[in-house]
N, C-alpha and C positions, 0 to 999 in steps of 0.2 A: 733155155728160158729167155724170152725177150725182155729187154730192159725197158722200163718206163722212162720217158724223158723227164727232165727236171725243169720246172718253170719258176718264174718270178713269184707266182701265187704259192707255189710249194715253199719257197724261201720264207714268205710272209707267214705261212701256216706254222713252220718250224719255230719262228720267233714267237708267235702267239702261244703255242703249246709250252714253250720254255717259260714265258711270262706267267702262264697259268699253273706253273710248278708241276707239270706232268713229268713222269719219269721217262727216261729214254725208251724203255720198253713200251710204255703206254703210247708215246708219240709214234713209234714204229708201227704199232698195231693200228692206231687211228689212221695213219697215212698209208697203210699197206705197203710199207717199205721195211728194209732190214734195219736193225738197230745200228749196225756199222755204218750204213749210209746216212742215217739221221745224225750219228755222231760226227761224221766227216763234214756234213753240211753245217752243223751247229758250230764246229770249230771255225770253218770259213766265215760264218756270219758273226762270230764273237759272242755267242750265247751259250749257256750251259743248262743242263738238265739236272734235276735232283737225283740223288741215288735212289735206286729201287729199294723198296722196303723188303727186307729179307725175313721170311717166316721161319721161326725156329721150331 
């Protein structure tokens, strides 16, 4: 599977999604990336995502 390159605009989008209080999974779905990749980038950028709501 070919990997998509990461851009400055992608960094900005991760920051915007974190500020909008999206979950890591929501951000990954919106950006069409894996949650692990979003998590790694968010750590690098110093932003965090809310925990995903667990349905019981």
